[in-house]
Each structure stands twice: as C-alpha cells, then as structure tokens.
C-alpha positions in Angstrom: 0.0 0.0 0.0 1.4 3.4 -1.0 1.4 6.4 1.3 -1.1 9.2 0.6 0.6 12.0 -1.3 -0.6 14.6 1.2 -2.1 15.0 4.5 -5.4 16.9 5.2 -4.8 20.6 4.6 -6.5 21.7 7.8 -4.7 20.8 11.0 -5.2 21.8 14.5 -2.7 24.1 16.1 -0.1 22.6 18.6 2.8 20.2 18.5 2.2 18.1 15.4 3.7 14.8 16.7 1.5 15.0 19.8 -1.5 15.9 17.6 -1.0 12.9 15.4 -0.5 10.5 18.3 -3.8 11.7 19.8 -5.4 11.1 16.4 -4.3 7.5 16.5 -5.4 7.0 20.1 -8.8 8.5 19.3 -9.2 6.2 16.3 -8.6 3.2 18.6 -10.8 4.5 21.4 -13.9 2.7 20.1 -12.6 -0.5 21.6 -12.4 -2.6 18.4 -8.9 -3.7 17.4 -7.8 -2.1 14.1 -5.2 -3.0 11.6 -2.7 -0.3 10.4 -4.6 0.4 7.2 -7.8 0.9 9.2 -6.0 3.4 11.4 -4.7 5.2 8.3 -8.3 5.5 6.9 -9.6 6.7 10.3 -7.0 9.4 10.8 -6.0 10.4 7.3 -2.3 10.2 8.3 0.3 8.7 6.0 1.0 4.9 6.4 4.6 5.5 7.5 3.6 8.0 10.1 1.0 5.6 11.5 3.6 2.8 11.6 6.0 4.9 13.6 3.4 6.2 16.0 2.0 2.8 16.7 5.5 1.4 17.4 6.2 4.2 19.8 2.9 4.0 21.5 3.2 0.2 21.8 6.7 0.5 23.3 5.3 2.8 26.0 2.3 0.6 26.7 -0.4 2.9 25.3 -1.4 0.5 22.6 -1.0 -3.3 22.3 -0.9 -5.6 19.3 -2.9 -8.9 19.2 -2.0 -12.2 17.4 -3.6 -10.9 14.2 -1.4 -7.8 14.2 -4.3 -5.5 15.0 -3.9 -2.7 17.5 -6.0 -1.7 20.6 -5.7 0.4 23.6 -2.9 -0.7 26.0 -2.7 -0.8 29.8 -1.0 2.6 30.2 -4.0 4.2 28.4 -6.4 2.4 30.7 -4.6 3.7 33.8 -4.7 7.3 32.5 -8.4 6.9 31.6 -9.3 5.7 35.1 -7.6 8.7 36.7 -9.1 11.1 34.3 -12.6 9.6 34.7 -12.4 10.1 38.5 -11.5 13.7 38.0 -14.1 14.3 35.3 -16.8 12.8 37.6 -15.9 15.1 40.4 -16.0 18.3 38.3 -18.9 17.0 36.3 -21.1 16.6 39.3 -21.0 20.4 39.9 -22.1 21.1 36.4 -24.8 18.4 36.4 -26.3 20.0 39.5 -26.3 23.4 37.7 -28.1 21.9 34.7 -30.7 20.3 37.0 -31.3 23.7 38.6 -31.9 25.1 35.1 -34.1 22.4 33.7 -35.7 20.7 36.7 -35.0 17.2 35.4 -32.4 14.5 36.0 -29.0 15.1 34.5 -26.4 12.5 33.7 -22.7 12.7 32.7 -21.5 9.7 30.6 -18.3 8.7 29.0 -17.5 6.4 26.1 -16.1 3.0 27.1 -15.7 0.6 24.2 -19.0 0.3 22.4 -21.1 1.7 25.3 -21.6 4.8 27.4 -21.0 4.7 31.1 -22.7 7.0 33.6 -20.1 8.6 35.9 -22.1 11.4 37.6 -25.8 12.2 38.2 -27.9 15.0 39.6 -31.5 13.9 40.3 -34.6 15.8 39.5 -36.4 17.4 42.5 -39.7 15.9 41.3 -41.0 12.8 43.0 -41.5 11.2 39.6 -38.1 11.2 38.0 -35.7 9.3 35.9 -33.0 7.3 37.7 -29.9 5.6 36.2 -27.3 4.5 38.7 -23.7 5.7 38.3 -21.7 2.9 36.6 -24.6 1.8 34.4 -23.7 1.0 30.8 -26.0 1.9 28.0 -25.8 1.5 24.2 -24.5 4.1 21.9 -27.2 3.8 19.3 -30.3 4.1 21.5 -29.3 6.9 23.9 -28.9 10.7 23.5 -25.5 10.6 25.2 -24.3 7.9 22.8 -25.5 9.7 19.7 -24.0 13.0 20.9 -20.6 11.4 21.3 -20.9 9.6 18.0 -21.8 12.8 16.2 -18.7 14.5 17.6 -16.4 12.0 15.8 -15.4 11.8 12.2 -18.1 9.9 10.3 -15.8 6.9 9.5 -15.0 6.5 13.1 -18.6 6.7 14.2 -19.6 4.2 11.5 -16.9 1.8 12.6 -18.2 1.9 16.2 -21.8 1.3 15.0 -20.8 -1.6 12.8 -18.9 -3.2 15.6 -21.8 -2.9 18.1 -24.9 -5.1 18.5 -27.7 -2.7 17.3 -30.4 -4.3 19.4 -33.8 -2.6 19.8 -34.5 -1.5 23.4 -38.0 -0.3 22.4 -40.0 -0.3 19.2 -38.7 3.2 18.5 -35.0 2.3 18.5 -33.0 2.9 15.3 -31.2 -0.4 14.5 -29.5 0.1 11.1 -26.3 2.0 10.4 -27.8 4.0 7.5 -30.7 5.2 9.7 -28.3 6.1 12.5 -25.9 7.8 10.2 -28.7 10.1 8.9 -29.6 10.8 12.6 -26.0 11.7 13.4 -25.9 14.2 10.5 -28.9 15.9 12.1 -27.1 15.9 15.5 -24.0 17.4 13.9 -26.0 20.3 12.4 -28.0 21.2 15.5 -25.4 20.4 18.2 -27.5 18.1 20.4 -29.1 14.7 20.3 -32.5 13.4 21.3 -33.6 10.0 22.6 -37.3 9.9 21.8 -38.3 6.8 23.9 -35.6 4.8 22.0 -33.9 3.5 25.2 -37.0 3.3 27.4 -40.6 3.9 26.7 -42.0 6.9 28.5 -38.6 8.6 28.8 -37.3 11.5 26.7 -33.7 12.7 26.8 -31.6 15.4 25.2 -27.8 15.4 25.3 -24.8 17.4 24.1 -21.2 16.4 23.8 -18.6 17.9 26.2 -16.4 19.6 23.6 -12.9 18.8 24.8 -10.2 17.3 22.7 -9.5 13.7 23.4 -12.6 13.4 25.7 -15.6 11.4 24.6 -18.3 12.5 27.1 -21.8 13.9 27.1 -24.2 15.6 29.4 -27.9 14.7 29.2 -31.2 15.8 30.6 -33.9 13.1 31.0 -37.5 13.2 32.1 -40.8 11.4 31.7 -42.4 12.2 28.4 -45.7 13.5 30.0 -43.7 16.3 31.7 -40.6 16.6 29.6 -42.4 17.3 26.4 -40.8 17.9 23.1 -41.0 21.7 23.4 -39.5 21.3 26.9 -36.7 19.1 25.6 -35.9 21.6 22.8 -35.8 24.4 25.3 -33.5 22.4 27.5 -31.2 21.7 24.6 -29.6 25.1 24.6 -29.0 24.8 28.4 -27.4 21.4 27.9 -25.0 22.8 25.2 -24.0 25.8 27.3 -23.3 23.8 30.4 -21.4 21.1 28.5 -19.2 23.9 27.0 -18.7 25.4 30.5 -17.7 22.0 31.8 -15.2 21.6 29.0 -13.7 25.0 29.8 -13.4 24.1 33.5 -11.6 20.9 32.6 -9.1 22.8 30.5 -8.4 25.4 33.2 
C-alpha cells in the first residue's frame, strides 16, 4: 500500500507529533482492534507515520498488538483513563447540578467505554416522579442521546466503525437499529449540536444530550424526564442549556 501523497490541509494548532499521536489513540478509542490500514483510513495520516506512531505507543504501553497484528488500547492508556474519569466525575457533578437547577430534570454525565456509554455522575430531578440511572450503568450508543451526541462528535468513518462493531439491538419499538438510519440521525445531530432520545432506550422517557467539547474526551451531558412532563418543546428548550453547560464543563476541565 502506498502512502497518501498529502495530509489533510486543515490541521489543529499545537505540537504536530502529539496531535498525530492523539489522532491515533482517538481512532482506537472505540474498543475494536484495528489494523494499520484501518488506522490510516480513520486518521487520514500517511502509512509510514501511522507505523512509527503505533510502534512508539506500543513501546510505552499505550497500545498493544494482538495475534492478528491488530492494535488496541494498552494498559497505560487504561490507567490514565481511570484517573481522568475520576477527575471528570468530580468536576462534572458540579455542572450536572447546575443543569438540573436550570431544567428541573435528572442530569447524567456519561463517557465512552468501548461500544457503550457509562454514567459517571448524576444530579437527580427534584420531582418525586423522576428518571434514575445508577452511576456505573452501561448503556448502548445507538439508542441513547449521550451515545448519539458522542458519535456525532467523531469523524463519520470512526462513528460508523463503532456502530458496525456494536450489536444494534432494539431497546424499544422506536430504537433505530440500522447503520444508514443512525448515520442520517447523526448528520442531524452534527447540524443542531445536540441529540435526542425519543423513547428509544426506554418507553415513556425523553432525553436530550450534548457532547462535552474537549479534545480527546468522549463524554456527554444529558437531561432526561418522563415524556408526559418533559415534552418535546421542553426538551428543545433544555437543549440550549445542555449545550451551554457542556461547554462550561469543557472550559473548566481545561483550566
């Protein structure tokens, strides 16, 4: 396989080698082992560059190679992720409470782990009838607002790869279970900046979520409520609050 003649013309500012290494790690973050050519396609980097980065990351324990010569996250990355997740949960709890005060419904903060989202912080609604999801619970990407928000924040090939590697099981009759339908939905999420779960994960529950816009972090904040109270107009009104608080959380994490 020959190397691409040129790299993408638009690059982020910063140290290029670090930028490229993070591109590789983000491509592998879905949890599905990838061959070198798959990493090249996902990142847009030249083949030789990907080879060198993977070799260095493997030497440091940040990626590992299986018997089929495919790469996946290594133990060093897992240790960093565990430490970062604990810090994110502590800071996120403050912003989740702020969002509950604005919207009056339950707020969850979730992070991507493999092909699922994991709740790491929650602020419950003050209403006696409220939505509850325990911290540590794992939920699918395709049927949740947090999952769709995170998928939409990725390059389309990476999001498609995650969907193709996950069991797209219906949680309710309203769940989208095909990659084309979900890809169309993700295009909408990218345009509007937030994602909805219209009883796709649980009947009688509506949810709106926005990604926490921070480089290298796959996390989302959501507001959930019973459909009788958290109506579509209420969810659309909450969407702007979700985006604003998610952006505030990202800024707090960078400071």
